[in-house]
C-alpha positions as CSV (number, residue, x, y, z in Angstrom):
1,M,0.0,-0.2,0.0
2,S,1.3,3.6,-0.6
3,P,0.6,6.9,0.5
4,I,-1.7,9.0,-1.1
5,R,-0.1,12.6,-1.4
6,P,-2.0,15.6,0.2
7,M,-0.8,18.1,-2.4
8,T,-1.2,21.6,-1.0
9,P,-1.0,24.9,-2.3
10,P,-1.0,28.4,-0.6
11,A,-3.9,29.1,1.4
12,G,-6.7,29.9,-1.0
13,Q,-4.7,28.4,-4.1
14,R,-4.5,24.9,-5.5
15,S,-4.4,21.4,-5.2
16,P,-6.4,18.4,-3.8
17,L,-5.6,16.7,-0.5
18,R,-6.0,12.8,-0.3
19,T,-6.2,9.9,2.0
20,R,-3.7,8.4,3.8
21,P,-2.7,4.6,3.4
22,G,-4.6,2.4,5.7
23,S,-7.0,5.0,6.9
24,P,-9.8,5.8,4.6
25,A,-10.7,9.1,6.5
26,P,-8.7,12.0,5.3
27,P,-6.2,14.3,7.6
28,S,-7.8,16.6,9.6
29,G,-8.6,19.5,7.9
30,A,-7.3,18.0,4.6
31,R,-10.6,18.1,2.6
32,A,-11.4,21.7,3.6
33,L,-8.0,22.7,2.3
34,H,-8.5,20.9,-1.0
35,R,-11.4,22.9,-1.7
36,R,-9.8,26.1,-0.7
37,A,-7.0,25.1,-3.2
38,N,-9.1,23.9,-6.2
39,A,-11.1,27.2,-5.7
40,M,-8.3,29.2,-7.3
41,R,-8.8,26.9,-10.4
42,R,-12.6,27.9,-10.7
43,L,-14.3,31.0,-12.1
44,K,-14.8,32.9,-8.9
45,V,-16.6,36.2,-7.9
46,L,-14.2,39.2,-8.4
47,G,-12.9,41.5,-5.9
48,V,-10.0,43.8,-5.2
49,I,-6.2,43.4,-5.0
50,V,-4.2,43.8,-2.1
51,A,-2.8,47.1,-3.9
52,A,-0.2,48.0,-1.2
53,C,2.1,45.5,-2.9
54,L,2.4,47.3,-6.1
55,L,3.3,50.6,-4.2
56,A,5.4,49.4,-1.4
57,A,7.0,46.0,-2.1
58,G,8.7,46.4,-5.3
59,C,6.9,43.7,-7.3
60,G,7.7,44.9,-10.7
61,T,10.6,44.3,-13.1
62,S,12.3,47.7,-13.3
63,S,15.0,47.1,-10.6
64,S,17.5,44.5,-10.5
65,S,19.7,42.4,-8.2
66,S,23.0,40.9,-8.4
67,G,21.6,38.1,-6.2
68,G,23.9,35.6,-4.0
69,S,25.4,33.6,-6.7
70,G,27.3,36.5,-8.2
71,A,25.9,35.9,-11.8
72,A,22.3,36.1,-10.8
73,S,20.3,39.2,-12.0
74,G,16.9,40.5,-12.9
75,V,13.6,40.5,-11.2
76,L,10.9,37.8,-11.9
77,T,7.3,38.5,-10.7
78,I,4.8,35.7,-10.2
79,D,1.2,36.5,-10.7
80,N,-1.0,33.9,-8.8
81,E,-4.2,34.8,-6.8
82,S,-3.4,33.7,-3.2
83,G,-6.9,34.3,-1.8
84,G,-5.6,36.4,0.9
85,T,-2.4,38.1,2.5
86,W,0.7,36.5,3.2
87,T,1.4,35.0,6.6
88,C,5.3,34.8,6.0
89,D,5.4,31.2,7.5
90,F,7.5,28.7,5.6
91,N,7.4,25.5,7.7
92,P,7.9,22.9,4.9
93,F,5.9,20.4,6.8
94,N,2.7,22.4,7.2
95,L,0.0,21.7,4.7
96,S,-0.8,25.6,4.6
97,Y,2.7,26.8,3.9
98,I,4.8,24.1,2.2
99,S,4.0,25.4,-1.4
100,Y,6.1,28.8,-0.3
101,S,9.3,27.0,0.4
102,L,9.5,23.3,-1.2
103,G,11.5,23.7,-4.2
104,P,13.4,27.0,-4.1
105,V,14.0,27.0,-0.4
106,Y,13.9,23.3,0.7
107,E,14.7,20.8,-1.6
108,P,13.9,17.0,-1.8
109,L,16.3,13.9,-2.6
110,A,15.2,13.8,-5.9
111,F,12.7,15.4,-8.4
112,V,9.9,13.4,-10.0
113,N,8.6,14.8,-13.0
114,T,4.5,14.1,-13.3
115,L,4.6,15.4,-17.0
116,Q,7.3,12.9,-18.0
117,S,5.5,9.6,-16.5
118,G,7.5,10.0,-13.1
119,K,11.0,10.6,-14.5
120,A,13.3,11.0,-11.4
121,T,16.3,13.3,-11.5
122,P,18.9,12.8,-8.8
123,W,18.8,15.9,-6.6
124,L,20.0,16.2,-3.0
125,A,20.5,12.4,-3.6
126,T,22.8,11.3,-6.4
127,S,21.5,7.9,-6.6
128,W,19.2,5.2,-5.0
129,T,18.7,1.6,-5.1
130,W,16.0,-1.0,-4.1
131,G,16.8,-4.1,-2.2
132,A,15.7,-6.6,0.3
133,G,12.7,-7.5,-1.9
134,N,11.9,-3.9,-2.5
135,K,11.6,-3.4,1.3
136,Q,14.9,-1.5,1.7
137,L,15.3,1.7,-0.3
138,T,19.2,3.2,0.0
139,F,19.8,6.9,-1.1
140,T,23.3,8.2,-1.6
141,I,23.4,11.8,-0.3
142,R,25.4,14.4,-2.7
143,K,28.5,15.8,-1.4
144,G,29.4,19.3,-1.5
145,V,25.8,20.5,-0.6
146,K,25.5,23.5,2.1
147,F,22.5,25.0,3.6
148,S,22.1,28.6,3.1
149,N,23.7,29.2,6.5
150,G,26.8,27.7,5.4
151,D,26.5,24.3,7.3
152,P,27.2,21.1,4.8
153,L,24.4,18.6,4.1
154,T,25.2,15.0,5.4
155,A,23.6,11.8,5.3
156,A,22.6,12.4,9.0
157,D,20.7,15.3,8.2
158,V,18.5,13.5,5.8
159,A,18.0,10.6,8.4
160,F,17.1,13.5,11.2
161,T,14.5,15.2,8.9
162,F,12.7,11.9,8.2
163,N,12.6,10.8,12.0
164,L,11.3,14.1,12.8
165,L,8.4,13.2,10.7
166,K,8.2,10.2,12.8
167,K,8.4,12.0,16.0
168,F,6.0,14.6,15.4
169,P,3.1,12.6,13.2
170,T,1.3,15.8,12.3
171,L,4.2,16.7,10.1
172,D,3.9,13.5,8.2
173,I,1.5,14.8,5.8
174,N,2.1,12.1,3.0
175,A,1.8,9.5,5.8
176,I,5.2,8.0,5.0
177,W,5.6,6.5,8.5
178,S,2.6,4.4,7.7
179,V,4.9,2.2,5.3
180,L,8.4,3.0,7.0
181,A,9.8,0.9,9.5
182,S,13.0,2.9,9.8
183,V,15.5,5.8,8.6
184,T,19.1,5.2,9.3
185,T,22.4,6.2,8.2
186,Q,25.0,3.8,6.5
187,G,28.5,5.1,6.5
188,S,29.3,8.7,5.8
189,D,26.9,9.4,2.7
190,Q,24.2,6.8,2.9
191,V,20.8,6.9,4.3
192,V,18.8,3.6,4.5
193,M,15.0,3.1,4.7
194,T,13.3,0.2,5.6
195,F,9.7,-0.6,4.8
196,K,7.1,-2.2,6.9
197,T,5.6,-3.4,3.7
198,V,6.5,-3.1,0.1
199,S,5.4,0.0,-1.3
200,V,7.0,1.1,-4.3
201,P,5.0,4.1,-5.5
202,S,6.0,5.8,-1.9
203,F,9.4,6.7,-3.5
204,Y,7.3,9.4,-5.0
205,Y,6.6,10.7,-1.6
206,I,9.8,10.2,0.0
207,A,11.9,11.5,-2.7
208,D,9.9,14.1,-4.2
209,Q,7.8,15.6,-1.4
210,V,10.0,16.0,1.8
211,G,12.3,19.0,1.9
212,I,15.5,18.3,3.9
213,V,16.1,20.4,7.0
214,D,19.2,21.5,9.1
215,P,19.2,19.7,12.6
216,A,21.2,22.9,13.6
217,I,17.9,24.8,13.6
218,W,15.4,22.2,13.8
219,S,16.7,20.2,16.8
220,K,16.1,23.1,18.9
221,V,12.7,23.8,17.9
222,A,10.4,23.0,20.9
223,N,7.3,22.3,18.7
224,P,7.8,21.9,15.0
225,V,4.1,21.3,14.5
226,T,3.5,25.1,15.3
227,Y,6.9,26.5,14.3
228,P,6.4,29.4,11.9
229,D,9.8,29.1,10.4
230,K,10.2,32.8,9.6
231,N,13.6,32.5,8.6
232,P,13.9,29.2,6.7
233,V,17.4,27.5,6.3
234,G,17.5,25.3,3.3
235,T,19.9,24.0,0.6
236,G,17.7,25.6,-2.1
237,A,18.7,28.3,-4.8
238,Y,16.8,30.7,-2.9
239,V,16.5,32.5,0.7
240,V,13.5,34.2,2.1
241,S,13.3,35.6,5.6
242,S,11.1,37.8,8.0
243,S,12.8,40.8,6.8
244,T,11.9,40.0,3.1
245,C,8.4,38.8,3.3
246,T,5.3,41.2,4.0
247,P,1.7,40.5,4.0
248,Q,1.7,42.0,0.8
249,N,4.7,40.6,-1.0
250,I,7.4,37.4,-0.6
251,K,10.7,38.3,-1.8
252,Y,13.1,35.4,-2.7
253,T,16.7,36.3,-3.5
254,A,19.5,34.0,-4.6
255,S,21.3,32.0,-2.2
256,K,25.3,32.5,-1.6
257,H,25.6,28.8,-0.9
258,Y,23.8,27.2,-3.5
259,W,25.6,24.0,-4.9
260,Q,24.8,24.3,-8.6
261,P,27.5,26.1,-10.4
262,G,26.0,29.2,-12.2
263,R,22.6,29.0,-10.7
264,P,20.2,30.4,-10.1
265,K,20.5,33.1,-13.0
266,V,17.5,35.3,-11.8
267,G,18.6,37.4,-8.8
268,T,15.2,38.1,-7.2
269,V,11.7,36.5,-7.4
270,N,8.7,38.6,-6.1
271,Y,5.4,36.8,-5.2
272,P,2.7,39.4,-4.5
273,A,-0.4,38.7,-3.0
274,F,-3.8,39.0,-4.9
275,L,-7.2,38.6,-3.5
276,T,-9.0,37.7,-7.0
277,N,-8.5,36.5,-10.2
278,D,-9.4,39.6,-12.1
279,T,-7.0,42.0,-10.4
280,A,-4.2,39.4,-10.9
281,N,-5.3,38.8,-14.4
282,T,-4.8,42.7,-15.3
283,Y,-1.6,42.8,-13.4
284,L,-0.4,40.1,-15.7
285,A,-1.8,41.4,-18.8
286,N,-0.3,44.8,-18.1
287,G,3.2,43.3,-18.1
288,Q,3.7,43.8,-14.3
289,A,4.5,40.2,-13.9
290,Q,5.9,37.5,-16.2
291,W,4.8,34.2,-14.5
292,G,1.0,33.7,-14.2
293,S,-0.8,30.5,-12.9
294,Q,-4.5,31.2,-12.7
295,F,-7.6,31.0,-15.1
296,I,-7.9,33.7,-17.6
297,P,-11.4,34.0,-19.4
298,S,-11.1,34.8,-23.1
299,I,-7.1,34.3,-22.9
300,Q,-6.7,35.5,-26.6
301,S,-8.3,38.9,-26.1
302,F,-7.3,39.7,-22.5
303,Y,-3.8,38.3,-22.4
304,L,-2.2,36.9,-25.6
305,S,-3.3,40.1,-27.8
306,K,-1.1,42.1,-25.6
307,S,2.2,41.0,-26.9
308,P,3.8,38.6,-29.0
309,D,6.0,37.5,-26.1
310,Y,3.0,36.3,-24.1
311,H,2.0,32.7,-24.1
312,Y,0.2,29.9,-22.2
313,W,0.4,26.0,-21.7
314,F,-2.3,24.1,-19.9
315,P,-1.0,20.6,-19.5
316,P,-3.8,18.2,-18.1
317,V,-2.9,16.4,-14.8
318,A,-6.1,14.9,-13.4
319,N,-9.8,14.3,-14.1
320,V,-13.0,16.0,-13.1
321,S,-15.4,13.3,-12.8
322,L,-19.3,12.4,-12.2
323,F,-19.1,10.0,-9.1
324,I,-21.7,7.4,-9.0
325,N,-23.2,6.2,-5.7
326,L,-22.7,2.5,-6.1
327,T,-24.9,1.7,-3.1
328,N,-27.9,3.2,-4.8
329,P,-30.2,0.2,-6.2
330,I,-30.7,1.7,-9.6
331,L,-27.2,3.0,-10.1
332,K,-25.6,-0.2,-8.9
333,N,-26.7,-1.6,-12.2
334,V,-24.1,-1.3,-14.8
335,A,-26.3,-0.9,-17.4
336,V,-27.4,2.4,-16.3
337,R,-23.9,3.5,-15.6
338,Q,-22.9,2.6,-19.2
339,A,-25.6,4.4,-20.6
340,M,-24.7,7.6,-18.9
341,A,-21.1,7.2,-20.0
342,Y,-22.3,7.2,-23.5
343,A,-25.0,9.8,-23.1
344,I,-22.6,12.7,-21.7
345,D,-21.3,15.1,-24.3
346,R,-17.8,15.5,-22.5
347,Q,-16.7,17.9,-25.4
348,K,-19.8,20.0,-24.7
349,A,-19.0,20.2,-20.8
350,S,-15.3,21.2,-22.0
351,S,-16.1,23.9,-24.3
352,I,-19.1,25.5,-22.2
353,G,-17.9,24.8,-18.8
354,E,-14.3,25.2,-19.2
355,Y,-14.0,27.5,-22.1
356,G,-12.2,24.6,-24.0
357,Y,-9.2,25.1,-21.8
358,E,-9.7,22.0,-19.9
359,P,-10.1,19.0,-22.4
360,A,-12.7,16.4,-22.4
361,S,-11.6,13.1,-20.5
362,N,-12.0,9.6,-21.6
363,Q,-13.8,6.7,-19.9
364,A,-10.5,4.9,-19.5
365,G,-9.5,7.6,-17.1
366,I,-6.2,8.1,-18.4
367,V,-5.3,11.7,-18.9
368,T,-3.9,12.6,-22.3
369,P,-1.6,13.9,-24.0
370,T,0.2,13.8,-20.6
371,F,-0.3,9.9,-19.9
372,A,-0.8,9.0,-23.6
373,S,1.7,6.2,-23.6
374,W,-0.4,4.6,-20.9
375,L,-3.8,4.5,-22.5
376,N,-4.6,1.3,-24.2
377,T,-6.1,2.3,-27.3
378,S,-7.3,-1.2,-28.6
379,Q,-8.8,-2.0,-25.5
380,A,-10.6,1.4,-25.4
381,A,-11.5,0.9,-29.1
382,A,-13.7,-2.2,-28.1
383,Y,-15.8,0.0,-25.9
384,G,-17.3,2.5,-28.2
385,N,-14.1,4.3,-28.8
386,N,-13.5,5.0,-25.4
387,Y,-17.2,5.7,-24.7
388,A,-17.3,8.3,-27.3
389,Y,-20.5,10.4,-27.1
390,N,-23.4,8.1,-28.3
391,P,-26.9,9.1,-27.3
392,A,-28.4,6.3,-29.6
393,K,-26.3,3.8,-28.0
394,A,-27.1,4.9,-24.4
395,I,-30.9,4.5,-25.5
396,S,-30.2,0.9,-26.7
397,I,-28.5,-0.1,-23.7
398,L,-31.1,0.8,-21.2
399,Q,-33.8,-0.6,-23.3
400,N,-31.7,-3.8,-23.7
401,A,-31.4,-3.9,-19.8
402,G,-35.4,-3.7,-19.4
403,F,-35.8,-0.2,-19.0
404,K,-38.8,1.7,-20.7
405,R,-39.7,5.2,-21.4
406,G,-42.6,6.7,-19.3
407,S,-45.0,9.2,-20.6
408,D,-42.8,11.9,-19.6
409,G,-40.0,10.4,-21.7
410,I,-37.9,9.3,-18.5
411,F,-36.8,5.8,-18.3
412,Q,-38.3,3.8,-15.7
413,T,-37.2,0.4,-13.9
414,P,-39.6,-2.7,-14.6
415,S,-41.0,-1.7,-11.3
416,G,-41.8,1.6,-12.4
417,Q,-39.0,3.7,-10.6
418,P,-38.0,6.8,-12.8
419,L,-34.3,7.2,-13.5
420,S,-34.2,10.4,-11.7
421,F,-31.2,11.5,-9.6
422,T,-29.6,14.5,-8.0
423,I,-25.9,15.7,-8.9
424,L,-24.1,17.1,-5.9
425,N,-21.9,20.2,-6.8
426,N,-19.8,22.8,-5.2
427,G,-22.0,25.9,-6.2
428,G,-19.1,28.2,-5.8
429,F,-17.3,26.8,-8.9
430,S,-19.1,28.5,-11.8
431,D,-17.5,26.5,-14.4
432,W,-18.5,23.3,-12.7
433,V,-22.0,24.6,-12.4
434,A,-22.0,25.2,-16.1
435,A,-20.5,21.7,-16.8
436,V,-23.0,20.2,-14.7
437,Q,-25.9,21.8,-16.9
438,T,-24.4,20.3,-20.2
439,I,-24.4,16.9,-18.2
440,Q,-28.1,17.6,-17.2
441,A,-29.2,18.1,-20.7
442,S,-27.2,15.2,-22.2
443,L,-28.7,12.8,-19.8
444,K,-32.4,14.4,-20.3
445,A,-32.0,13.6,-24.2
446,V,-31.7,9.9,-23.6
447,G,-34.3,9.8,-20.9
448,I,-32.5,10.1,-17.5
449,Q,-33.6,13.1,-15.5
450,V,-31.1,14.7,-13.2
451,T,-31.3,17.7,-11.0
452,P,-28.3,19.7,-9.9
453,E,-27.7,20.4,-6.3
454,N,-25.4,23.5,-6.2
455,L,-24.5,23.6,-2.6
456,A,-22.0,25.6,-0.1
457,A,-18.4,23.9,0.1
458,T,-18.8,22.7,3.5
459,T,-22.3,20.7,2.9
460,Y,-21.0,19.7,-0.5
461,E,-17.9,18.2,1.0
462,S,-19.6,16.4,3.9
463,D,-22.3,15.0,1.7
464,L,-19.9,13.8,-0.9
465,Y,-17.5,12.2,1.5
466,T,-20.1,10.5,3.7
467,G,-21.9,9.0,0.7
468,K,-25.0,11.0,1.2
469,Y,-25.7,11.7,-2.5
470,Q,-26.9,9.8,-5.8
471,L,-24.5,11.6,-8.2
472,G,-21.5,13.9,-7.4
473,Y,-18.9,16.2,-9.6
474,D,-15.7,16.2,-7.9
475,S,-12.1,15.9,-8.9
476,E,-9.4,13.6,-7.6
477,T,-5.4,14.1,-7.6
478,G,-3.3,13.0,-10.0
479,G,0.4,11.6,-9.8
480,P,3.4,11.0,-11.7
481,T,1.7,7.7,-13.5
482,P,-2.1,7.2,-14.0
483,Y,-2.1,4.6,-11.1
484,F,-2.2,7.2,-8.5
485,E,-5.7,8.7,-9.8
486,L,-7.1,4.9,-10.6
487,R,-5.9,4.0,-6.9
488,Q,-8.0,6.7,-5.5
489,W,-11.1,5.6,-7.5
490,L,-10.7,2.0,-7.3
491,Y,-9.1,1.0,-4.3
492,S,-11.6,-0.2,-1.7
493,P,-9.6,0.5,1.4
494,N,-9.6,4.4,0.6
495,S,-13.6,4.2,1.0
496,A,-15.8,3.9,3.9
497,P,-19.5,2.7,5.0
498,I,-21.8,5.2,4.2
499,G,-22.2,7.8,6.8
500,T,-18.3,7.6,7.4
501,A,-16.2,10.1,5.5
502,A,-13.9,8.3,2.8
503,G,-10.7,9.8,1.9
504,S,-11.4,8.8,-2.0
505,N,-13.2,6.3,-3.7
506,F,-16.5,8.3,-3.0
507,E,-18.8,5.8,-5.0
508,R,-17.7,3.1,-2.7
509,Y,-16.5,0.8,-5.4
510,S,-15.3,-2.5,-4.3
511,N,-13.6,-5.5,-6.2
512,P,-11.2,-7.8,-4.5
513,A,-9.6,-8.6,-8.1
514,T,-9.0,-4.7,-8.5
515,D,-7.6,-4.2,-5.1
516,A,-5.2,-7.1,-5.8
517,L,-4.0,-5.5,-9.0
518,I,-3.5,-2.0,-6.9
519,N,-1.4,-3.8,-4.4
520,E,0.6,-5.7,-7.0
521,Y,1.5,-2.6,-8.7
522,G,2.7,-1.2,-5.2
523,A,5.2,-4.1,-5.0
524,T,7.0,-3.9,-8.3
525,T,9.7,-1.9,-9.5
526,S,9.0,-3.3,-13.5
527,A,7.9,-0.7,-15.7
528,A,6.3,-3.4,-18.0
529,M,4.5,-4.9,-15.0
530,Q,3.4,-1.5,-14.2
531,H,2.0,-0.8,-17.4
532,S,0.2,-4.3,-17.8
533,I,-1.6,-3.3,-14.4
534,V,-2.8,0.0,-15.5
535,D,-3.9,-1.7,-18.7
536,Q,-6.2,-4.2,-16.5
537,L,-7.4,-1.2,-14.2
538,Q,-8.3,1.0,-17.5
539,K,-10.5,-2.3,-18.4
540,V,-12.3,-2.0,-14.9
541,M,-12.8,1.7,-15.7
542,L,-14.5,0.6,-19.0
543,Q,-16.5,-2.5,-18.1
544,D,-17.8,-1.5,-14.8
545,V,-17.8,2.2,-15.1
546,P,-17.8,3.1,-11.4
547,V,-17.0,6.7,-12.2
548,I,-17.2,8.7,-15.3
549,P,-14.5,11.1,-16.3
550,V,-15.7,14.2,-17.8
551,T,-13.2,17.1,-18.4
552,E,-9.4,16.8,-17.6
553,E,-8.0,19.4,-14.8
554,V,-4.8,21.3,-16.1
555,D,-2.0,23.4,-14.8
556,W,-2.8,27.0,-15.4
557,F,0.3,28.8,-16.8
558,Q,1.0,32.1,-18.7
559,Y,4.5,33.4,-19.5
560,D,6.4,36.0,-20.7
561,T,9.3,35.3,-23.3
562,G,10.4,38.8,-23.8
563,S,11.7,39.1,-20.1
564,F,12.9,35.5,-19.5
565,S,14.1,32.4,-21.3
566,G,13.8,28.7,-20.2
567,W,10.3,28.4,-19.6
568,P,8.8,24.8,-19.7
569,T,6.8,24.2,-22.6
570,Q,5.0,21.5,-24.3
571,S,7.9,20.2,-26.3
572,N,10.2,20.8,-23.3
573,P,8.0,19.6,-20.1
574,Y,11.0,19.5,-17.6
575,A,8.5,20.5,-14.7
576,Q,4.6,20.9,-14.0
577,P,4.8,24.8,-14.8
578,A,2.3,26.5,-12.5
579,A,3.8,28.5,-9.8
580,Y,1.5,26.6,-7.1
581,N,3.3,23.4,-7.9
582,Y,5.9,22.1,-5.5
583,P,8.7,21.4,-5.8
584,D,8.4,22.1,-9.6
585,W,8.4,25.6,-9.2
586,G,11.8,25.6,-7.6
587,Q,12.8,23.6,-11.0
588,V,11.2,26.4,-13.1
589,M,13.2,29.0,-11.2
590,L,16.5,27.2,-11.8
591,N,15.8,27.1,-15.3
592,L,15.0,30.8,-16.1
593,A,17.4,33.3,-17.2
594,P,16.9,37.1,-17.7
595,K,16.9,38.3,-21.5
596,G,18.9,41.4,-22.2
């Protein structure tokens, strides 16, 4: 079994949080953070900017900085709605603040690239090996690395960091100690991690999602859980402190001690706080920032038309799906679910609900083009070309299953019950509201009546997690391979009885054979075996239709090539490009260089 990463953004910003292994209920506060995070990716009510940043914090590009590396220069400004002002807390183990520090300030052992099927690049570790039947993972720690205070990085520092998470379980936001048995040093430069059970996918959380800290600082912290870390000391390319962070702006400057020669090339990075999308978008379109990470309606006219140097790239990373409560006596009939999958016009949900920026999904659940190499196209073709929109097919399936249309045009069960359901939705996400309206129209056209219930976030979350719904519109977290999202949908230990909050698998799907496949994936390092298992999990999605993916969620990313070079692009996807992704945003900052 492997942990499901609670991906967190700045408060009000990005990214879903998911369950811990062995515990179907989510961490305390995690699901609320998920919704606050995803709120940034939705069309929202517009308000006002924290304007003091523009006047007092130096958020523009007119000044320059020599930086700490000697060669670093220029000022990069990030434009990204925060939903509030900054707290200036950089604790890398706090779900609310990890996005401010993991990457540019604190660094992981390896960088795992989600956009390249989990390609792992050595970082603070130069290499790693699995042993003892994949129950032991040994890292060799890079020599010559220093923390920003000049302290050298050692293997003992790495072991200290991981054992700190064991000592204070609240810090273990990825629940890695649910699978780890011990973390010790071996020789002068190695760290050995021994597992309680085989959990190969945990490499992602261990190597990519934990920032290494300096024991000289953290061993003296009485309570690391509440520690605000106002002056973080990491190995990263940038430093930040209480003197360079205000409620209106976070100012990152190049570290004097960074271990990669000639990097970073950008001397200063400003991260102003914005309350709303519209003010952040205007700031970006006016050229006051170069790196955007939010939704922009009518992006061609509002942004791209302002300069030939303005560009965007929205790589898909996960799915937004129609969850089906499989305990419902009508919805547990697979024919009904298959008919719904054929009836939903995913393309219309994309174009109307998401302006076409978030592509239509497929029933196999494989996000494309990001994971196109994982999609078994021949297998999907056997299921109506991956359940391509086909209303006639949907009607035929219902008729063949014994359902008949009533005088109102709605299909009924043989006992006379209408195929009439409610769709639970977050009423605060206006794009989801629009998408669900297209789903409602699509299903009505084939004789299935649905009524949207657009609820306040807290009620929506509670009803979805506890199974108090019939149909629900929601998203799960992606990962470095399709396995991570498929596991959340299909793994029965992630779920819970009706009335108890589930961390994922809200539809309450349960199949011992599917659980066995997921466990098998977690035990192998063979890429061929992993692909084979994902093929079989796709077949479960196509055959059983436990959930219906509708549109793909994307990273929002706008960038200015007139001021900086080295941006990630579709042809060079070296990292997830949005500034709210950690540790990826640290990779982007390292690859950028000022022009001129």
